[in-house]
C-alpha positions in Angstrom: 1.1 -6.1 -11.7 1.5 -8.5 -9.0 1.7 -6.8 -5.9 0.3 -3.8 -4.3 2.4 -2.0 -1.6 0.8 -0.7 2.0 1.5 2.4 2.8 3.6 0.8 5.8 6.1 -0.9 3.3 6.4 2.1 1.2 7.5 4.2 4.1 10.5 1.1 4.8 11.0 1.5 1.1 11.7 5.4 1.8 13.7 4.9 5.5 15.7 2.1 3.4 15.1 -0.2 6.2 14.5 -3.3 7.0 16.6 -5.2 4.3 14.2 -7.5 3.5 11.8 -5.3 1.9 14.8 -3.7 -0.1 16.0 -7.3 -1.5 12.4 -8.3 -2.4 12.1 -5.0 -4.0 15.4 -4.9 -5.9 13.9 -8.2 -7.8 11.0 -6.5 -9.3 10.7 -5.0 -12.7 9.0 -1.5 -13.0 5.1 -2.6 -13.4 5.2 -5.6 -10.9 4.8 -3.3 -7.7 2.2 -0.7 -7.7 0.6 1.7 -4.9 -3.0 2.5 -4.4 -3.7 6.4 -4.3 -4.8 5.8 -0.9 -1.3 5.2 0.5 -0.1 8.1 -1.5 -2.3 10.2 0.4 -1.7 8.9 3.4 2.2 9.4 2.5 1.2 12.9 1.5 -0.3 13.6 4.4 2.6 12.6 6.6 4.9 14.5 4.4 2.4 17.5 5.2 2.8 17.3 8.5 6.7 17.2 9.2 8.7 20.5 9.0 12.2 19.0 9.0 14.1 17.8 5.7 10.5 18.8 3.6 12.7 19.5 0.7 14.5 16.1 0.6 11.7 13.9 1.7 9.5 15.3 -0.8 12.0 14.4 -3.7 12.4 10.8 -2.2 8.5 10.3 -2.1 8.8 11.3 -5.8 12.0 9.2 -6.7 9.9 6.2 -5.3 6.5 7.3 -6.8 8.5 7.3 -10.2 9.2 4.1 -9.5 6.2 2.6 -8.3 3.1 3.4 -10.3 0.2 5.2 -8.0 -2.8 3.8 -9.5 -6.1 5.6 -9.0 -9.0 3.9 -7.1 -11.9 3.3 -9.8 -15.5 2.3 -9.9 -14.3 -1.6 -9.8 -12.3 -0.9 -6.3 -15.5 0.9 -5.2 -17.5 -2.0 -5.6 -15.1 -3.9 -3.9 -15.0 -1.9 -1.2 -18.8 -2.2 -0.7 -18.3 -6.3 -0.7 -15.3 -5.9 2.0 -17.3 -3.6 4.2 -20.3 -5.7 3.6 -18.1 -9.0 4.4 -16.1 -7.7 7.8 -18.2 -5.0 9.6 -15.8 -4.5 12.3 -16.2 -1.0 12.9 -12.8 -0.7 14.5 -11.0 -1.3 11.2 -9.0 1.5 9.8 -11.1 3.1 7.0 -8.2 3.6 4.8 -6.8 0.1 5.0 -10.6 -1.3 4.1 -9.9 1.1 0.8 -6.7 -0.1 0.3 -7.6 -4.2 0.7 -10.4 -3.1 -1.7 -8.1 -1.3 -4.4 -5.6 -4.5 -4.2 -8.6 -7.2 -4.7 -10.5 -4.9 -7.6 -7.2 -5.1 -9.4 -6.7 -9.0 -8.3 -2.7 -8.8 -7.0 -1.2 -9.4 -3.6 -1.2 -6.8 -0.6 2.1 -6.7 0.6 2.3 -5.3 4.7 3.7 -5.7 7.7 0.5 -5.1 9.1 -1.5 -8.7 8.4 -3.7 -8.5 11.3 -4.7 -5.2 9.7 -6.3 -7.2 6.8 -7.4 -10.5 8.4 -11.0 -12.2 7.0 -11.4 -9.9 4.1 -12.7 -12.3 1.5 -10.4 -13.5 -1.8 -8.1 -10.2 -0.4 -3.9 -12.2 -1.0 -1.7 -10.8 1.6 1.9 -11.4 1.8 4.6 -10.1 4.3 7.9 -9.1 2.8 9.4 -8.5 6.0 8.5 -12.0 7.9 9.9 -13.7 3.8 
């Protein structure tokens, strides 16, 4: 396992755009890339809020999670959340992004996102942008 995908990268994969993300993913083996259960929850919420193409999108999400394992948020991730919350006290930060960052840090993987500014200043968190690579 090398990478954890932020929710926006998962959405790019679902939409099959932009091509840079698809190209990077094509070079990965199963298990090299994972998704936090927090991102999965965000994707499920988006699915629940829509009315059009529901069945198709449910199938697409299922195919995505077959290729990209969804990992549970465990005790180690919770401990990292405490560290990150203490280190960056800005309450304007999205709590779900902070949970995803903690999860990535607890697994010692690189977080892949197109929203790099959401993850600035978190100690020991590696961030990569596959859109601008």
